[in-house]
N, C-alpha and C positions, 0 to 999 in steps of 0.2 A: 499475532498468534497463527501458527500453522493450521491448515485446514483439518488435519487429523486431530490436532489438539482441540480445535473448536468443536469437532464432532464428538470427541470424548467428553467434553464439558457439557454439551447439550444432552448427550445420553445420560450422563451422571445426574444432571438437573432433572431430567424427566423421571429417572428412577427414584430420585428423592421425593418428587411431587407424588408419584404413584404410591410410594411408601407411606407418605402422610395421609393420602386419601384412604388407603387400606387400613391404616391405624385408626382413622376417624370412623370408618365403617364398623370396625370391631368395637370401638368405644361406644358407638350408638347402639350396637347390638347388645352390649352389656347393660345399657340403661333400662330400667323397668318401664313398661308401658303404663301410662296413667289413665285410669277410668274415673269419670266423674259420676258421683252418686247424688241425685237430687232428693233431699229430705225436706219437705216443705214445713215441717214442724220446727219449733225453737231448739236451740242447742242444748237447752236444759231438759228436753223431753226424756222421760225414763226409757222410752222405747229406743231412742237413739243411743242413749248411754249404755243400756243393758242388753240390747239385741243387735243393732246395726254395727256399732263400733267394735265390739268384740268379734263379731263375725268377720268384719273387714280386716281386722288385725290378724286373725287366724288365716284368712285367705292369702294375705300378703306374705305371711311367714311360710306357708306351704308352697307358695309359688317360687321359692328359692331365688328371690331377687328379680323375677321377671315381671312383677306386677305391683303397681301402686294404686290404691283406691282413695280418691279425694272426695270426702263427704262434704257436701255444701248444704248446710241447714238454712231454713228460712225460704223466702220467695224469690231469691236471686235467679234461680234456674227455672222454677216451676211452682205452681200452686196445686192444691189437691185436684182442682178441676181440669187442669191442662197437662198434668204429669204424663198421662198415657200418650196423648197425641205428640207431645214433644219428645218423649222417649222413642216412639216409632220413627219420628222424623230425624233422629240422630242428634238432637240438641245436646243430649248427655247420654251416658251409657247405661246407667242403672237408676231406678227410681222406686219410691214408696208412695202408695196412695190407696184409695178405697175403690172397689169395683163400682160402687154406687155413684162415685163422682164422675163416671163416664157412662151415662145412661145408654142402654142398648148395646153396649160393647160386650157384656158378659152375661147373657141371658140364662145360660145353664147354671152359672154360679149362684143365681138368685135362690136356688133350692135350699141352700144352707141358711138363708135368712128367714125362712118361714117361722111364724110364732109357735111356741110350745115345742120346739125341736131341739135346739142346742142348749145345754145346761151350763157349760163353761167354755172358756177359750181353748183349753187343752184338748178336750174331746172333739170340739168343733173343728179345730185346726187340723187335727190328725185325720178326721173324716174328709175335710175338704181337699187336703193334699192327696189322700188315697184315691179320691174320686178322679183327680187329675192323673195320678199315676196309672190308674186303670184305663185311661183313655176316654173317660166319659165326659170330660170337659175340654177336650183337645181343641175344638173349634173356637172356644172362647179365647184361647191364648196362641192361636196359630201365627200371629204376627210378631210374637216376642218369645223370649226364653224365660219361663218362670223360675225364680230362685227361691221364693217362699210364698205360700198361700196359707193364710191364717184367718182366724175368726175372732173378733173382739168379744169380750164378755157380754152376755145378753143384756139388752136394755130392760130396765124395770120401769115401774110407774111411781112417780113421786108427786105429792100434792101438798098444797098449802092449807087445804081444808079436809075435814074427816071424810073418808071414803070407806064404806063397808062392803060394797058390792056394785054390780053392774048398774043398778037403778040410780046410784049416785052420779054416774058418768053421763047420764042422758043430758045432752045439750051443753056439757061442760067443754070449755075450750082448753085443749091440751096440746102442747108443742110436739112436733114430730120432725126429726132431723132426716128421716129416710122415708122413701115411698112406702115400703112394706109396713112400717109401724103406723104410718098415716092411714093406710087401708085397714089395718087392724083396729085402730081407734074408731074408725067409722062403723065397723061391725059392732063395736061395743056401744054405739050410740053417742059417742063423744064427737066433738068438732075438732078435727086436726088442724093445727096452725103450723105452717112451715117456718122454722126459725133456726138460726145458728146458735151454737153454745154461748157465744159472747153476749147474745141478746136475752138469754133466759133469766138471768138474775133481775134485770130491770123490769122485764115483762111480768114476772111473778110479783115483784115488790110493788108494782103499780096496779096489780090486779087485772092486767090485761088478759092473763091466762090464769087458770087455777091448778094446772098440772103440767108435768113434762114426762116425756120418755127419755131416759138417759141411763147408760150403763154405769156401773160403780167405778169404772175407770175415769169418769168425767165429772165427779161430784164436787169433791173438796177444793180442787184447784180453781173452780169457778164460784166457790163459796155458796153452792146451791142449798146446802143444809141450813143456811141462814133464812131461806125463804120457802123451804118445804119442811113439813113435820110429819107427814104420813107417807109411808113407803110400802109398796106392794111388790114383793119379789116374785114376779112371774116373768117368763121369757117372752117378752113382747116381740123379740127378734134379735138375731145376732148378726152384726154387720161384718162382711168379709173384707179383708185387706190383702195387699200383695207387695212383693218386691219383684220387679221384672227387670230384664236386661235386653238391650237392643241386640237383635240376632247378628247383625253385621259386626258389631263391636266384639261379640264373642268369637265369631269366626276368624277375625283378624289376629287373635291372640296366639302366642306361641303355645305349644302343647303343655308345658309345665303350668302356665297360667290357667289354661282351660281345665286342667286336671285339678288344680287347687280350688277353682270355683265349683266344679262338679262335686268334689269331695265334701265340701262344707255347705252345699245347698240342698234343697229338697225338704224332706221330712224333718231333718235335724234343725235346719234354720227355721222352719215353720213352727216347730215346738219351742224353739228359743224365744220366738215372739210370744207364743202362747203362755209360756211360763211367766214372762214379764207382765203380760196382760192380766193373768189371774192373780199374780202377786199384788199388783196395784189395786185391782178390784177388791181383794180380800182386805187389804190395808184400809181402804177408804170405807168399806162397809163396816169394819170393826170400829173405826174412828167415830163414824156417825152414830152407830148403835150405842156407844157409851156416852153420848151427849144427852144432857137433860132435855126433856120435852120432845124427844124423837119417838115416833110410834111406828112399829112394824106390823102392818095389817096381816092378820091370819084369816084367810077365807074359810068359810064353812064348806063342806063338801058340795052342797047345793050351789053355792056361789062360784066355787071353782069350776063346776061343770058349765056354768054360763060362759065363763071366760074361755074355757077349753072348746066349747061348741063354736064360739065365734072364730077361734083359731082354725078349727077344722073346716068351717065354711070358706074361710079365706084360702086355705090350702087348695081346696077343690077348684076354686076359681083361678088361682094362679097357675095350677098345674097345666091348664089349657094354654097358657101363655109361654111356659117354659118348654123349649124343645125337648121332646121325649120326657116330659115332666114326671109322669107316674113312675117310670123306670128309674129315673134319677132320684126321686124321693125314696123309693124302696132301697136303692143302693146306699143312699145317705143314712137311712135308718139302720141298715146292716153295719155300716162302718161305725156309727155312733154306739151301737150295741156291743162292739168289741172293746170299748173303753171302760 
């Protein structure tokens, strides 16, 4: 082969390789970026089915092919207790958990959990997100990008023995899943016992405890109506939850993907969670109320004041622990009054 022919061949080959590299780059650019969403609950969870999945589908649709969200249920990526730390570390890109599962990380958000404050998930979730939108909770979430902040339906009190008032609670062992409800039980004279939902049925059945604090979103799936017959619908406290995103994961996204996430997150996503939570709570409350042998305790005004006074005492104590607590409580009450 003549030198000029060889040179022509080399140039042609190099051009072909460059063309393939360029085509590959364009192909990769057209592929959606995949974000992993850690959901530590089961795949049958109503919150996964009715809140997270439709949200993710809408985000992917609005991203115009630039984004794929891979929801991973169960504990493969995280548990409720380590979701926040793993999210911040970049193990995955998005995650759901409860603020209370990371003690000390969200001190300002504790304000929404105070007893006798939140009446339902919808009003509580709207208030919590609006507190964040007003910048009042900014330091709680400075390491992450909040996509939804919401509040579970308030915990109520459920007993296997008759209860008519505060006097019946003196010395009674009652389960508590959260610190706030445990403190409130102590104010009422009960003995709080820390326990997971999966242990409640056996503990009640074996008479290790006589009562539980549990929201109406967590009763029938654990068959707790089989071991409790007396229900007191007061707001023991409403636990906040979140969907957060790793900041660096968000910043790496193309503009269309960022826009799709921003469009579908915030108050609208928070209220989607709240609607699902309130629907589940109403359904379970209605189911149990129609069962024979179930009793819904109605407090006299005098007894209700005892429960309310205990709540007010706890508020005063907790406000000293919450940064800017008094102002935050006032702002929360203002937001709740709008609903």
